C-alpha positions in Angstrom: -43.0 32.6 -46.8 -45.0 31.6 -43.8 -44.2 27.9 -44.5 -40.5 28.7 -44.8 -40.6 30.6 -41.5 -41.9 27.5 -39.8 -39.5 25.1 -41.6 -36.3 27.1 -40.9 -36.4 26.4 -37.1 -37.2 22.7 -37.8 -34.2 22.5 -40.2 -32.0 24.1 -37.5 -33.3 21.7 -34.9 -32.8 18.7 -37.2 -29.2 19.9 -37.9 -28.6 20.1 -34.1 -30.0 16.7 -33.5 -28.0 15.2 -36.3 -24.9 16.8 -35.0 -25.6 15.5 -31.5 -26.3 12.1 -32.9 -22.9 12.1 -34.7 -21.2 13.2 -31.5 -22.8 10.3 -29.6 -21.8 7.9 -32.3 -18.2 9.1 -32.1 -18.4 8.6 -28.3 -19.6 5.1 -28.8 -16.7 4.4 -31.2 -14.3 5.9 -28.8 -15.6 3.9 -25.9 -15.4 0.8 -28.0 -11.8 1.5 -28.8 -11.0 2.3 -25.1 -12.7 -1.0 -24.0 -10.7 -3.0 -26.6 -7.4 -1.3 -25.4 -8.3 -2.0 -21.7 -9.2 -5.7 -22.6 -5.9 -6.1 -24.4 -4.0 -4.6 -21.5 -5.8 -6.8 -19.0 -5.2 -9.9 -21.1 -1.5 -9.0 -21.4 -1.3 -8.5 -17.6 -2.9 -11.9 -16.9 -0.7 -13.6 -19.5 2.4 -12.1 -17.8 0.9 -13.3 -14.4 0.4 -16.8 -15.8 4.0 -16.9 -17.1 5.3 -15.6 -13.8 3.4 -18.2 -11.8 4.3 -21.0 -14.1 8.0 -20.1 -13.8 7.7 -19.8 -10.0 5.9 -23.1 -9.9 8.8 -24.9 -11.7 11.3 -23.2 -9.4 9.3 -24.1 -6.3 8.9 -27.7 -7.3 12.6 -28.0 -8.0 13.5 -26.5 -4.7 11.0 -28.6 -2.8 12.4 -31.7 -4.6 16.0 -30.7 -3.6 14.8 -30.0 -0.1 13.1 -33.4 0.3 16.1 -35.2 -1.3 18.3 -33.6 1.2 16.0 -34.6 4.0 15.9 -38.2 2.8 19.7 -38.3 2.5 20.0 -37.2 6.1 17.4 -39.8 7.1 19.3 -42.5 5.2 22.5 -41.5 7.0 20.7 -41.8 10.3 19.5 -45.3 9.3 23.0 -46.3 8.3 24.4 -45.0 11.7 21.7 -46.9 13.6 22.4 -50.0 11.6 26.1 -49.8 12.5 25.2 -49.3 16.1 22.8 -52.2 16.2 25.3 -54.5 14.5 28.0 -53.5 17.1 25.7 -54.0 20.0 24.5 -57.3 18.6 28.1 -58.4 18.3 28.9 -57.4 21.9 25.8 -59.3 23.2 26.9 -62.4 21.3 30.4 -62.1 22.7 29.1 -61.7 26.2 26.7 -64.7 25.8 29.6 -66.7 24.5 31.9 -65.7 27.4 29.1 -66.6 29.8 29.0 -70.1 28.5 32.7 -70.7 29.4 33.9 -71.8 32.9 36.5 -70.7 35.3 39.3 -68.1 34.7 38.8 -68.0 31.0 35.1 -66.8 31.4 36.2 -64.0 33.7 38.9 -62.8 31.3 36.5 -62.8 28.3 33.7 -61.1 30.2 36.1 -58.4 31.4 37.3 -57.7 27.9 33.7 -57.5 26.6 32.7 -55.1 29.3 35.8 -53.0 28.6 34.9 -52.7 24.9 31.3 -51.8 25.8 32.6 -48.9 28.0 35.0 -47.6 25.3 32.5 -48.0 22.4 31.3 -44.5 21.2 28.6 -44.0 18.6 27.7 -41.0 16.5 24.3 -39.7 17.5 21.9 -39.5 14.5 20.7 -36.1 13.4 17.0 -35.9 14.1 15.0 -34.7 11.0 11.4 -33.4 11.8 8.9 -34.6 9.2 7.1 -31.1 8.9 10.2 -29.2 7.7 9.1 -29.6 4.1 5.7 -28.1 4.8 7.1 -25.2 6.7 9.6 -24.5 3.9 6.8 -24.6 1.3 4.6 -22.1 3.2 7.5 -19.8 3.9 8.5 -19.9 0.2 5.0 -19.1 -1.0 4.4 -16.2 1.4 7.9 -14.6 1.7 9.3 -15.2 -1.8 6.6 -15.6 -4.4 4.3 -12.9 -3.0 7.1 -10.4 -2.6 8.3 -11.1 -6.1 4.8 -10.5 -7.4 4.7 -7.2 -5.7 8.0 -6.1 -7.3 7.1 -7.5 -10.7 3.5 -6.3 -11.0 3.3 -3.3 -8.7 3.5 -0.6 -11.3 2.9 2.1 -8.7 5.2 1.8 -5.7 4.0 3.3 -2.5 5.1 6.9 -2.2 7.2 8.0 0.8 5.0 10.8 2.1 5.6 12.8 5.2 3.9 15.9 6.7 5.4 19.3 5.9 5.6 21.4 9.1 5.9 24.6 7.2 2.4 24.1 5.8 0.7 23.1 9.1 -1.9 25.2 10.8 -0.5 26.4 14.3 -3.2 24.4 16.1 -2.1 21.1 14.6 0.3 18.9 16.4 2.7 16.7 14.2 4.5 13.6 15.4 8.3 13.6 15.5 8.5 11.3 12.5 6.0 13.6 10.6 3.7 10.6 9.9 0.7 11.6 12.0 -1.2 14.7 12.9 -3.9 15.6 15.5 -5.5 18.7 16.9 -3.5 20.2 19.7 -5.1 20.5 23.1 -3.7 24.0 23.5 -4.6 27.0 21.5 -1.7 28.9 19.9 -0.6 32.2 21.7 -2.2 35.4 20.7 -0.5 37.3 17.9 1.7 40.3 18.9 0.1 43.7 18.8 -0.5 45.0 15.3 -0.5 41.6 13.7 -3.9 40.1 12.7 -4.8 36.5 13.7 -5.2 35.5 10.1 -1.8 36.7 9.1 -0.1 35.1 12.2 -1.7 31.8 11.4 -0.1 31.7 8.0 3.0 29.7 7.4 4.9 29.9 4.2 4.9 26.7 2.2 7.6 25.5 -0.2 6.5 28.0 -2.9 5.7 30.8 -0.5 2.0 30.0 -0.6 -0.1 29.1 2.5 -2.3 26.2 2.4 -2.6 25.9 6.2 -3.8 29.5 6.7 -6.8 31.1 8.2 -9.3 28.8 9.8 -8.4 25.7 7.7 -6.9 23.2 10.1 -4.9 21.4 7.6 -1.4 20.4 6.6 0.2 19.3 3.3 2.3 16.2 2.7 5.7 16.1 1.0 6.8 15.6 -1.7 4.4 17.1 -4.3 3.7 15.5 -7.7 3.2 16.9 -11.1 3.9 13.8 -13.2 3.7 10.1 -13.0 1.6 7.8 -10.8 1.7 7.7 -7.1 0.0 5.9 -4.2 -0.1 6.4 -0.5 -2.2 5.1 2.4 -3.7 6.9 5.3 -5.3 5.6 8.5 -7.9 7.7 10.3 -8.6 7.4 14.0 -11.8 9.1 15.1 -15.2 9.3 13.6 -15.6 12.9 12.8 -13.8 16.0 11.7 -11.2 14.8 9.2 -10.4 14.9 5.5 -7.7 13.3 3.4 -6.9 13.9 -0.3 -4.8 16.2 -2.4 -4.4 19.9 -2.9 -2.6 22.5 -5.0 -2.3 26.3 -5.1 -1.9 28.3 -8.2 -1.1 32.0 -8.3 -4.1 34.2 -9.1 -3.8 36.1 -12.3 -2.8 39.7 -11.6 -5.3 42.3 -12.9 -4.0 44.9 -15.2 -2.7 47.9 -13.2 -3.1 46.1 -9.8 -0.1 45.6 -7.4 1.0 42.2 -6.3 -0.4 42.7 -2.8 -3.8 43.6 -4.1 -4.1 40.5 -6.4 -5.0 38.4 -3.4 -3.5 35.1 -2.3 -3.0 32.0 -4.4 -6.0 30.0 -5.6 -6.5 26.9 -3.7 -8.0 23.7 -5.1 -8.7 20.7 -2.9 -10.0 17.2 -3.6 -10.7 15.1 -0.6 -12.9 12.6 1.2 -13.8 13.0 4.8 -16.5 13.6 7.4 -18.7 16.5 8.3 -20.5 15.7 11.4 -21.5 12.1 11.3 -21.7 11.9 7.5 -19.0 11.0 5.0 -18.6 13.4 2.1 -16.5 14.2 -0.9 -15.0 17.6 -1.2 -14.1 19.3 -4.5 -13.1 22.9 -3.6 -11.9 25.6 -5.8 -12.3 29.0 -4.2 -15.7 28.0 -2.7 -16.5 24.6 -1.1 -18.7 22.1 -2.9 -19.6 18.9 -1.2 -21.4 15.7 -2.2 -22.5 13.0 0.2 -20.7 9.7 0.1 -22.8 6.7 -0.9 -24.0 4.5 2.0 -22.0 1.4 2.8 -18.7 0.6 4.4 -16.9 3.2 6.5 -13.2 2.4 6.0 -10.6 3.6 8.5 -7.7 3.1 6.1 -7.7 4.8 2.7 -5.6 4.3 -0.3 -5.0 7.4 -2.4 -4.0 7.0 -6.1 -2.9 9.9 -8.2 -2.4 9.5 -11.9 -1.1 12.9 -13.2 -1.1 11.9 -16.9 -4.7 10.8 -16.8 -5.8 13.5 -14.4 -7.3 11.1 -11.9 -7.3 11.1 -8.1 -8.9 7.9 -6.8 -9.8 6.8 -3.3 -9.9 3.1 -2.2 -10.7 1.2 0.9 -7.1 0.1 1.6 -8.2 -3.1 3.4 -10.6 -4.5 0.7 -9.2 -2.3 -2.2 -12.8 -1.5 -3.2 -13.2 1.8 -5.1 -14.7 4.7 -3.2 -14.6 7.8 -5.4 -12.6 9.3 -8.3 -11.9 13.0 -9.0 -10.9 14.2 -12.4 -8.3 16.9 -12.0 -5.5 18.7 -13.9 -2.0 18.4 -12.7 -0.7 21.6 -14.3 0.9 22.5 -11.0 2.4 20.4 -8.3 -0.2 18.5 -6.3 0.5 17.7 -2.6 -1.1 15.2 -0.2 -3.7 16.9 1.9 -4.8 16.3 5.5 -7.3 18.1 7.7 -8.2 17.6 11.3 -11.1 19.4 12.9 -11.9 17.6 16.1 -10.0 16.6 19.2 -9.5 12.9 19.5 -9.2 12.5 15.8 -5.8 11.5 14.4 -4.5 11.0 10.8 -1.6 8.7 10.2 0.4 8.1 7.0 1.0 4.4 6.6 4.4 3.0 5.6 
């Protein structure tokens, strides 16, 4: 019995270890399948890219050939015109020399006729063809046609048209007329009327009646919101402190049994953002209470790309200039998610890039 009492915990521990081992093996198999799927997707993308570039190369070579043939035809026309002019001029010179060899009145009559034909002779001016036209055409084609086509063909996530929503802005924030940039106003808002608390006066109803820009949170939401699909927008930050960009959502708090709607409290706010606190860059993941994590040392971008994939539940941040990855949040898009902007310091400005 004593032996069994010692063996039983070991058997349970062995069972747990085997179960954990099986789980890890399943994860390995799943990761292998995911990797194979990603490799296949990547290979398919590059095959499509190669086909696209090969087709564009054929088209570019054909257009360049047509362009150069046209240039050569114009140059050959110029040579033909100049040949005709040189022949006519050579003929007049020969006539003048022949007339000069004569004597008396006949020489004067021939010279006069030759000079008259010289004055009345008109030649078509050749069309000058610059030799660098082909090079300029090629560069223009590559930059303005092929690259734009590639963006349209391979850009699976077009840039979202995001603007700031004034109805969600904190009263101390100042929005530009085009609703593309926000900064902290130099003036404080007027005091609330008697009987109205400052916290309630600073609340502005959002699209759903919620209030993201309430209380002391100096923030504003972007429009539109997203609950499905993939979306990308870019933000430029001016100023080195007191800002945050990302995404946010508000969900109604569950009402307790027997409690009134007013006593259930405001909506639950969730925010995922990257920004600065003091002189340090940080990532925020907030749900009720704030949780921060320091950003890894390295580059400090001023322009951020924000990529939201609602189906995969990913919110990714990139350096929009180098497209290097900064951070990824794993979220749930059960409710509509809105672009989020926060400005805490004067002299700091956030601009939505177009």
